[in-house]
PQR file with spaces between the fields and no chain letter, atoms N, CA, C, O and H, PARSE charges and radii, in Angstrom:
ATOM       1  N    MET     1      86.030   21.766    7.155 -0.4000 1.5000
ATOM       2  CA   MET     1      84.696   21.238    7.245 -0.0000 2.0000
ATOM       3  C    MET     1      84.754   19.724    7.098  0.5500 1.7000
ATOM       4  O    MET     1      85.452   19.210    6.223 -0.5500 1.4000
ATOM       5  N    THR     2      84.053   19.036    7.914 -0.4000 1.5000
ATOM       6  CA   THR     2      84.072   17.578    7.858 -0.0000 2.0000
ATOM       7  C    THR     2      83.094   17.081    6.801  0.5500 1.7000
ATOM       8  O    THR     2      82.236   17.823    6.324 -0.5500 1.4000
ATOM       9  H    THR     2      83.486   19.453    8.624  0.4000 1.0000
ATOM      10  N    ASP     3      83.243   15.818    6.451 -0.4000 1.5000
ATOM      11  CA   ASP     3      82.339   15.220    5.469 -0.0000 2.0000
ATOM      12  C    ASP     3      80.895   15.239    5.955  0.5500 1.7000
ATOM      13  O    ASP     3      79.972   15.431    5.164 -0.5500 1.4000
ATOM      14  H    ASP     3      83.940   15.215    6.839  0.4000 1.0000
ATOM      15  N    ASP     4      80.698   15.039    7.276 -0.4000 1.5000
ATOM      16  CA   ASP     4      79.347   15.071    7.838 -0.0000 2.0000
ATOM      17  C    ASP     4      78.690   16.434    7.629  0.5500 1.7000
ATOM      18  O    ASP     4      77.521   16.522    7.256 -0.5500 1.4000
ATOM      19  H    ASP     4      81.448   14.883    7.919  0.4000 1.0000
ATOM      20  N    ASN     5      79.448   17.479    7.871 -0.4000 1.5000
ATOM      21  CA   ASN     5      78.905   18.834    7.695 -0.0000 2.0000
ATOM      22  C    ASN     5      78.584   19.124    6.231  0.5500 1.7000
ATOM      23  O    ASN     5      77.569   19.749    5.925 -0.5500 1.4000
ATOM      24  H    ASN     5      80.399   17.408    8.174  0.4000 1.0000
ATOM      25  N    ARG     6      79.443   18.674    5.338 -0.4000 1.5000
ATOM      26  CA   ARG     6      79.207   18.885    3.906 -0.0000 2.0000
ATOM      27  C    ARG     6      77.941   18.147    3.471  0.5500 1.7000
ATOM      28  O    ARG     6      77.118   18.684    2.730 -0.5500 1.4000
ATOM      29  H    ARG     6      80.268   18.166    5.586  0.4000 1.0000
ATOM      30  N    HIS     7      77.804   16.915    3.942 -0.4000 1.5000
ATOM      31  CA   HIS     7      76.635   16.113    3.588 -0.0000 2.0000
ATOM      32  C    HIS     7      75.361   16.788    4.108  0.5500 1.7000
ATOM      33  O    HIS     7      74.363   16.878    3.394 -0.5500 1.4000
ATOM      34  H    HIS     7      78.473   16.479    4.544  0.4000 1.0000
ATOM      35  N    HIS     8      75.405   17.251    5.336 -0.4000 1.5000
ATOM      36  CA   HIS     8      74.245   17.918    5.936 -0.0000 2.0000
ATOM      37  C    HIS     8      73.909   19.193    5.162  0.5500 1.7000
ATOM      38  O    HIS     8      72.734   19.460    4.907 -0.5500 1.4000
ATOM      39  H    HIS     8      76.216   17.178    5.917  0.4000 1.0000
ATOM      40  N    ASP     9      74.902   19.975    4.790 -0.4000 1.5000
ATOM      41  CA   ASP     9      74.672   21.201    4.019 -0.0000 2.0000
ATOM      42  C    ASP     9      74.068   20.881    2.659  0.5500 1.7000
ATOM      43  O    ASP     9      73.181   21.589    2.184 -0.5500 1.4000
ATOM      44  H    ASP     9      75.856   19.759    4.997  0.4000 1.0000
ATOM      45  N    THR    10      74.555   19.810    2.035 -0.4000 1.5000
ATOM      46  CA   THR    10      74.045   19.417    0.722 -0.0000 2.0000
ATOM      47  C    THR    10      72.590   18.981    0.826  0.5500 1.7000
ATOM      48  O    THR    10      71.766   19.358   -0.007 -0.5500 1.4000
ATOM      49  H    THR    10      75.276   19.235    2.420  0.4000 1.0000
ATOM      50  N    ILE    11      72.275   18.197    1.834 -0.4000 1.5000
ATOM      51  CA   ILE    11      70.903   17.732    2.032 -0.0000 2.0000
ATOM      52  C    ILE    11      69.972   18.919    2.276  0.5500 1.7000
ATOM      53  O    ILE    11      68.856   18.951    1.759 -0.5500 1.4000
ATOM      54  H    ILE    11      72.944   17.891    2.510  0.4000 1.0000
ATOM      55  N    ARG    12      70.423   19.878    3.053 -0.4000 1.5000
ATOM      56  CA   ARG    12      69.611   21.052    3.372 -0.0000 2.0000
ATOM      57  C    ARG    12      69.453   21.965    2.154  0.5500 1.7000
ATOM      58  O    ARG    12      68.411   22.599    1.989 -0.5500 1.4000
ATOM      59  H    ARG    12      71.330   19.851    3.473  0.4000 1.0000
ATOM      60  N    ARG    13      70.464   22.034    1.314 -0.4000 1.5000
ATOM      61  CA   ARG    13      70.456   22.943    0.169 -0.0000 2.0000
ATOM      62  C    ARG    13      69.641   22.386   -1.005  0.5500 1.7000
ATOM      63  O    ARG    13      69.021   23.158   -1.737 -0.5500 1.4000
ATOM      64  H    ARG    13      71.310   21.519    1.448  0.4000 1.0000
ATOM      65  N    ASN    14      69.630   21.069   -1.195 -0.4000 1.5000
ATOM      66  CA   ASN    14      68.947   20.486   -2.356 -0.0000 2.0000
ATOM      67  C    ASN    14      67.467   20.858   -2.455  0.5500 1.7000
ATOM      68  O    ASN    14      67.019   21.219   -3.544 -0.5500 1.4000
ATOM      69  H    ASN    14      70.133   20.442   -0.600  0.4000 1.0000
ATOM      70  N    PRO    15      66.688   20.790   -1.378 -0.5600 1.5000
ATOM      71  CA   PRO    15      65.280   21.210   -1.503  0.2800 2.0000
ATOM      72  C    PRO    15      65.148   22.688   -1.870  0.5500 1.7000
ATOM      73  O    PRO    15      64.215   23.067   -2.578 -0.5500 1.4000
ATOM      74  N    LEU    16      66.061   23.514   -1.402 -0.4000 1.5000
ATOM      75  CA   LEU    16      66.021   24.935   -1.761 -0.0000 2.0000
ATOM      76  C    LEU    16      66.318   25.134   -3.239  0.5500 1.7000
ATOM      77  O    LEU    16      65.671   25.941   -3.908 -0.5500 1.4000
ATOM      78  H    LEU    16      66.819   23.207   -0.827  0.4000 1.0000
ATOM      79  N    LEU    17      67.289   24.402   -3.740 -0.4000 1.5000
ATOM      80  CA   LEU    17      67.619   24.503   -5.165 -0.0000 2.0000
ATOM      81  C    LEU    17      66.466   24.001   -6.023  0.5500 1.7000
ATOM      82  O    LEU    17      66.154   24.596   -7.054 -0.5500 1.4000
ATOM      83  H    LEU    17      67.814   23.746   -3.197  0.4000 1.0000
ATOM      84  N    GLU    18      65.837   22.919   -5.607 -0.4000 1.5000
ATOM      85  CA   GLU    18      64.705   22.375   -6.352 -0.0000 2.0000
ATOM      86  C    GLU    18      63.537   23.364   -6.342  0.5500 1.7000
ATOM      87  O    GLU    18      62.884   23.559   -7.368 -0.5500 1.4000
ATOM      88  H    GLU    18      66.091   22.436   -4.769  0.4000 1.0000
ATOM      89  N    ALA    19      63.274   23.979   -5.213 -0.4000 1.5000
ATOM      90  CA   ALA    19      62.199   24.969   -5.125 -0.0000 2.0000
ATOM      91  C    ALA    19      62.503   26.164   -6.032  0.5500 1.7000
ATOM      92  O    ALA    19      61.614   26.678   -6.710 -0.5500 1.4000
ATOM      93  H    ALA    19      63.804   23.821   -4.380  0.4000 1.0000
ATOM      94  N    ALA    20      63.756   26.597   -6.039 -0.4000 1.5000
ATOM      95  CA   ALA    20      64.159   27.718   -6.895 -0.0000 2.0000
ATOM      96  C    ALA    20      63.993   27.345   -8.367  0.5500 1.7000
ATOM      97  O    ALA    20      63.533   28.161   -9.166 -0.5500 1.4000
ATOM      98  H    ALA    20      64.478   26.179   -5.488  0.4000 1.0000
ATOM      99  N    ARG    21      64.364   26.125   -8.727 -0.4000 1.5000
ATOM     100  CA   ARG    21      64.211   25.647  -10.105 -0.0000 2.0000
ATOM     101  C    ARG    21      62.736   25.652  -10.518  0.5500 1.7000
ATOM     102  O    ARG    21      62.385   26.107  -11.607 -0.5500 1.4000
ATOM     103  H    ARG    21      64.737   25.462   -8.078  0.4000 1.0000
ATOM     104  N    GLU    22      61.884   25.140   -9.632 -0.4000 1.5000
ATOM     105  CA   GLU    22      60.451   25.097   -9.926 -0.0000 2.0000
ATOM     106  C    GLU    22      59.882   26.497  -10.109  0.5500 1.7000
ATOM     107  O    GLU    22      59.075   26.725  -11.010 -0.5500 1.4000
ATOM     108  H    GLU    22      62.169   24.770   -8.747  0.4000 1.0000
ATOM     109  N    GLU    23      60.291   27.431   -9.269 -0.4000 1.5000
ATOM     110  CA   GLU    23      59.826   28.811   -9.396 -0.0000 2.0000
ATOM     111  C    GLU    23      60.305   29.429  -10.704  0.5500 1.7000
ATOM     112  O    GLU    23      59.570   30.185  -11.339 -0.5500 1.4000
ATOM     113  H    GLU    23      60.947   27.246   -8.536  0.4000 1.0000
ATOM     114  N    MET    24      61.518   29.114  -11.106 -0.4000 1.5000
ATOM     115  CA   MET    24      62.060   29.637  -12.359 -0.0000 2.0000
ATOM     116  C    MET    24      61.270   29.087  -13.553  0.5500 1.7000
ATOM     117  O    MET    24      60.979   29.822  -14.497 -0.5500 1.4000
ATOM     118  H    MET    24      62.115   28.499  -10.590  0.4000 1.0000
ATOM     119  N    VAL    25      60.930   27.809  -13.511 -0.4000 1.5000
ATOM     120  CA   VAL    25      60.146   27.203  -14.584 -0.0000 2.0000
ATOM     121  C    VAL    25      58.772   27.871  -14.667  0.5500 1.7000
ATOM     122  O    VAL    25      58.299   28.180  -15.761 -0.5500 1.4000
ATOM     123  H    VAL    25      61.167   27.212  -12.744  0.4000 1.0000
ATOM     124  N    LYS    26      58.134   28.094  -13.523 -0.4000 1.5000
ATOM     125  CA   LYS    26      56.830   28.765  -13.500 -0.0000 2.0000
ATOM     126  C    LYS    26      56.941   30.171  -14.078  0.5500 1.7000
ATOM     127  O    LYS    26      56.101   30.595  -14.871 -0.5500 1.4000
ATOM     128  H    LYS    26      58.518   27.842  -12.634  0.4000 1.0000
ATOM     129  N    PHE    27      57.988   30.888  -13.671 -0.4000 1.5000
ATOM     130  CA   PHE    27      58.198   32.242  -14.171 -0.0000 2.0000
ATOM     131  C    PHE    27      58.389   32.240  -15.677  0.5500 1.7000
ATOM     132  O    PHE    27      57.807   33.069  -16.377 -0.5500 1.4000
ATOM     133  H    PHE    27      58.671   30.544  -13.027  0.4000 1.0000
ATOM     134  N    GLU    28      59.204   31.315  -16.186 -0.4000 1.5000
ATOM     135  CA   GLU    28      59.466   31.256  -17.622 -0.0000 2.0000
ATOM     136  C    GLU    28      58.196   30.939  -18.403  0.5500 1.7000
ATOM     137  O    GLU    28      57.979   31.488  -19.484 -0.5500 1.4000
ATOM     138  H    GLU    28      59.677   30.642  -15.618  0.4000 1.0000
ATOM     139  N    ARG    29      57.358   30.059  -17.866 -0.4000 1.5000
ATOM     140  CA   ARG    29      56.085   29.754  -18.536 -0.0000 2.0000
ATOM     141  C    ARG    29      55.203   30.993  -18.607  0.5500 1.7000
ATOM     142  O    ARG    29      54.649   31.315  -19.658 -0.5500 1.4000
ATOM     143  H    ARG    29      57.534   29.613  -16.988  0.4000 1.0000
ATOM     144  N    ARG    30      55.079   31.688  -17.472 -0.4000 1.5000
ATOM     145  CA   ARG    30      54.252   32.900  -17.453 -0.0000 2.0000
ATOM     146  C    ARG    30      54.814   33.951  -18.410  0.5500 1.7000
ATOM     147  O    ARG    30      54.061   34.612  -19.125 -0.5500 1.4000
ATOM     148  H    ARG    30      55.530   31.427  -16.618  0.4000 1.0000
ATOM     149  N    GLU    31      56.126   34.099  -18.422 -0.4000 1.5000
ATOM     150  CA   GLU    31      56.767   35.076  -19.303 -0.0000 2.0000
ATOM     151  C    GLU    31      56.518   34.716  -20.769  0.5500 1.7000
ATOM     152  O    GLU    31      56.213   35.595  -21.575 -0.5500 1.4000
ATOM     153  H    GLU    31      56.738   33.561  -17.842  0.4000 1.0000
ATOM     154  N    ASN    32      56.643   33.447  -21.119 -0.4000 1.5000
ATOM     155  CA   ASN    32      56.398   33.012  -22.495 -0.0000 2.0000
ATOM     156  C    ASN    32      54.948   33.243  -22.902  0.5500 1.7000
ATOM     157  O    ASN    32      54.674   33.670  -24.024 -0.5500 1.4000
ATOM     158  H    ASN    32      56.891   32.733  -20.465  0.4000 1.0000
ATOM     159  N    GLN    33      54.012   32.958  -21.983 -0.4000 1.5000
ATOM     160  CA   GLN    33      52.600   33.191  -22.272 -0.0000 2.0000
ATOM     161  C    GLN    33      52.338   34.683  -22.459  0.5500 1.7000
ATOM     162  O    GLN    33      51.607   35.086  -23.364 -0.5500 1.4000
ATOM     163  H    GLN    33      54.234   32.611  -21.071  0.4000 1.0000
ATOM     164  N    PHE    34      52.939   35.491  -21.601 -0.4000 1.5000
ATOM     165  CA   PHE    34      52.773   36.939  -21.711 -0.0000 2.0000
ATOM     166  C    PHE    34      53.306   37.437  -23.047  0.5500 1.7000
ATOM     167  O    PHE    34      52.646   38.227  -23.723 -0.5500 1.4000
ATOM     168  H    PHE    34      53.533   35.164  -20.866  0.4000 1.0000
ATOM     169  N    ARG    35      54.491   36.983  -23.431 -0.4000 1.5000
ATOM     170  CA   ARG    35      55.080   37.437  -24.696 -0.0000 2.0000
ATOM     171  C    ARG    35      54.237   37.016  -25.893  0.5500 1.7000
ATOM     172  O    ARG    35      54.047   37.787  -26.834 -0.5500 1.4000
ATOM     173  H    ARG    35      55.027   36.342  -22.882  0.4000 1.0000
ATOM     174  N    LYS    36      53.733   35.783  -25.848 -0.4000 1.5000
ATOM     175  CA   LYS    36      52.904   35.290  -26.949 -0.0000 2.0000
ATOM     176  C    LYS    36      51.632   36.129  -27.063  0.5500 1.7000
ATOM     177  O    LYS    36      51.250   36.540  -28.159 -0.5500 1.4000
ATOM     178  H    LYS    36      53.887   35.157  -25.083  0.4000 1.0000
ATOM     179  N    LYS    37      50.977   36.383  -25.926 -0.4000 1.5000
ATOM     180  CA   LYS    37      49.754   37.192  -25.929 -0.0000 2.0000
ATOM     181  C    LYS    37      50.054   38.605  -26.421  0.5500 1.7000
ATOM     182  O    LYS    37      49.307   39.159  -27.228 -0.5500 1.4000
ATOM     183  H    LYS    37      51.287   36.049  -25.036  0.4000 1.0000
ATOM     184  N    ASP    38      51.142   39.181  -25.935 -0.4000 1.5000
ATOM     185  CA   ASP    38      51.526   40.534  -26.340 -0.0000 2.0000
ATOM     186  C    ASP    38      51.797   40.585  -27.842  0.5500 1.7000
ATOM     187  O    ASP    38      51.362   41.515  -28.522 -0.5500 1.4000
ATOM     188  H    ASP    38      51.748   38.731  -25.279  0.4000 1.0000
ATOM     189  N    ARG    39      52.504   39.600  -28.351 -0.4000 1.5000
ATOM     190  CA   ARG    39      52.826   39.537  -29.782 -0.0000 2.0000
ATOM     191  C    ARG    39      51.536   39.436  -30.610  0.5500 1.7000
ATOM     192  O    ARG    39      51.383   40.106  -31.632 -0.5500 1.4000
ATOM     193  H    ARG    39      52.857   38.845  -27.799  0.4000 1.0000
ATOM     194  N    GLU    40      50.614   38.581  -30.145 -0.4000 1.5000
ATOM     195  CA   GLU    40      49.344   38.422  -30.861 -0.0000 2.0000
ATOM     196  C    GLU    40      48.521   39.709  -30.833  0.5500 1.7000
ATOM     197  O    GLU    40      47.909   40.082  -31.834 -0.5500 1.4000
ATOM     198  H    GLU    40      50.739   38.037  -29.315  0.4000 1.0000
ATOM     199  N    GLU    41      48.507   40.387  -29.683 -0.4000 1.5000
ATOM     200  CA   GLU    41      47.762   41.641  -29.574 -0.0000 2.0000
ATOM     201  C    GLU    41      48.344   42.714  -30.483  0.5500 1.7000
ATOM     202  O    GLU    41      47.602   43.446  -31.138 -0.5500 1.4000
ATOM     203  H    GLU    41      49.004   40.084  -28.870  0.4000 1.0000
ATOM     204  N    ARG    42      49.653   42.809  -30.526 -0.4000 1.5000
ATOM     205  CA   ARG    42      50.286   43.818  -31.390 -0.0000 2.0000
ATOM     206  C    ARG    42      50.043   43.489  -32.860  0.5500 1.7000
ATOM     207  O    ARG    42      49.816   44.388  -33.670 -0.5500 1.4000
ATOM     208  H    ARG    42      50.256   42.214  -29.994  0.4000 1.0000
ATOM     209  N    ALA    43      50.090   42.205  -33.204 -0.4000 1.5000
ATOM     210  CA   ALA    43      49.829   41.800  -34.586 -0.0000 2.0000
ATOM     211  C    ALA    43      48.389   42.132  -34.972  0.5500 1.7000
ATOM     212  O    ALA    43      48.124   42.574  -36.089 -0.5500 1.4000
ATOM     213  H    ALA    43      50.274   41.475  -32.546  0.4000 1.0000
ATOM     214  N    ALA    44      47.466   41.914  -34.039 -0.4000 1.5000
ATOM     215  CA   ALA    44      46.058   42.231  -34.316 -0.0000 2.0000
ATOM     216  C    ALA    44      45.881   43.734  -34.514  0.5500 1.7000
ATOM     217  O    ALA    44      45.158   44.160  -35.415 -0.5500 1.4000
ATOM     218  H    ALA    44      47.682   41.555  -33.132  0.4000 1.0000
ATOM     219  N    GLU    45      46.535   44.536  -33.679 -0.4000 1.5000
ATOM     220  CA   GLU    45      46.441   45.992  -33.824 -0.0000 2.0000
ATOM     221  C    GLU    45      46.978   46.465  -35.172  0.5500 1.7000
ATOM     222  O    GLU    45      46.451   47.408  -35.761 -0.5500 1.4000
ATOM     223  H    GLU    45      47.122   44.190  -32.948  0.4000 1.0000
ATOM     224  N    LEU    46      48.016   45.812  -35.649 -0.4000 1.5000
ATOM     225  CA   LEU    46      48.630   46.198  -36.917 -0.0000 2.0000
ATOM     226  C    LEU    46      48.041   45.434  -38.098  0.5500 1.7000
ATOM     227  O    LEU    46      48.449   45.620  -39.244 -0.5500 1.4000
ATOM     228  H    LEU    46      48.444   45.045  -35.170  0.4000 1.0000
ATOM     229  N    HIS    47      47.065   44.564  -37.792 -0.4000 1.5000
ATOM     230  CA   HIS    47      46.404   43.748  -38.815 -0.0000 2.0000
ATOM     231  C    HIS    47      47.413   42.870  -39.563  0.5500 1.7000
ATOM     232  O    HIS    47      47.356   42.743  -40.786 -0.5500 1.4000
ATOM     233  H    HIS    47      46.733   44.413  -36.861  0.4000 1.0000
ATOM     234  N    LEU    48      48.320   42.277  -38.821 -0.4000 1.5000
ATOM     235  CA   LEU    48      49.321   41.391  -39.425 -0.0000 2.0000
ATOM     236  C    LEU    48      48.847   39.940  -39.314  0.5500 1.7000
ATOM     237  O    LEU    48      48.397   39.515  -38.250 -0.5500 1.4000
ATOM     238  H    LEU    48      48.366   42.379  -37.828  0.4000 1.0000
ATOM     239  N    PRO    49      48.945   39.195  -40.389 -0.5600 1.5000
ATOM     240  CA   PRO    49      48.580   37.770  -40.347  0.2800 2.0000
ATOM     241  C    PRO    49      49.744   36.975  -39.754  0.5500 1.7000
ATOM     242  O    PRO    49      50.576   36.454  -40.497 -0.5500 1.4000
ATOM     243  N    LEU    50      49.810   36.879  -38.455 -0.4000 1.5000
ATOM     244  CA   LEU    50      50.958   36.300  -37.767 -0.0000 2.0000
ATOM     245  C    LEU    50      51.221   34.863  -38.210  0.5500 1.7000
ATOM     246  O    LEU    50      52.380   34.481  -38.372 -0.5500 1.4000
ATOM     247  H    LEU    50      49.134   37.301  -37.852  0.4000 1.0000
ATOM     248  N    ASN    51      50.194   34.068  -38.406 -0.4000 1.5000
ATOM     249  CA   ASN    51      50.374   32.660  -38.768 -0.0000 2.0000
ATOM     250  C    ASN    51      50.877   32.477  -40.185  0.5500 1.7000
ATOM     251  O    ASN    51      51.510   31.468  -40.496 -0.5500 1.4000
ATOM     252  H    ASN    51      49.252   34.379  -38.274  0.4000 1.0000
ATOM     253  N    GLU    52      50.600   33.449  -41.052 -0.4000 1.5000
ATOM     254  CA   GLU    52      50.981   33.320  -42.450 -0.0000 2.0000
ATOM     255  C    GLU    52      52.397   33.790  -42.738  0.5500 1.7000
ATOM     256  O    GLU    52      52.962   33.452  -43.778 -0.5500 1.4000
ATOM     257  H    GLU    52      50.086   34.269  -40.800  0.4000 1.0000
ATOM     258  N    ILE    53      52.973   34.562  -41.832 -0.4000 1.5000
ATOM     259  CA   ILE    53      54.325   35.070  -42.041 -0.0000 2.0000
ATOM     260  C    ILE    53      55.320   33.971  -41.673  0.5500 1.7000
ATOM     261  O    ILE    53      55.305   33.450  -40.558 -0.5500 1.4000
ATOM     262  H    ILE    53      52.514   34.836  -40.987  0.4000 1.0000
ATOM     263  N    LYS    54      56.173   33.632  -42.618 -0.4000 1.5000
ATOM     264  CA   LYS    54      57.195   32.622  -42.354 -0.0000 2.0000
ATOM     265  C    LYS    54      58.566   33.218  -42.633  0.5500 1.7000
ATOM     266  O    LYS    54      58.875   33.602  -43.761 -0.5500 1.4000
ATOM     267  H    LYS    54      56.185   34.055  -43.524  0.4000 1.0000
ATOM     268  N    VAL    55      59.372   33.287  -41.599 -0.4000 1.5000
ATOM     269  CA   VAL    55      60.712   33.847  -41.737 -0.0000 2.0000
ATOM     270  C    VAL    55      61.688   32.686  -41.802  0.5500 1.7000
ATOM     271  O    VAL    55      61.693   31.821  -40.927 -0.5500 1.4000
ATOM     272  H    VAL    55      59.120   32.974  -40.682  0.4000 1.0000
ATOM     273  N    HIS    56      62.506   32.668  -42.829 -0.4000 1.5000
ATOM     274  CA   HIS    56      63.480   31.572  -42.993 -0.0000 2.0000
ATOM     275  C    HIS    56      64.856   32.049  -42.632  0.5500 1.7000
ATOM     276  O    HIS    56      65.814   31.280  -42.703 -0.5500 1.4000
ATOM     277  H    HIS    56      62.502   33.371  -43.541  0.4000 1.0000
């Protein structure tokens, strides 16, 4: 493979990698929000004071 082909492949691949990274960040945010909401809902069902519990 020539340097020109490698450069062209890299240029073409970078936007795809950036798009994949952005999608992963969005997914992780949604997942974290879901887990936090789920944790709060379960704590409410069990009547646990989530903010007062401190684990060291």
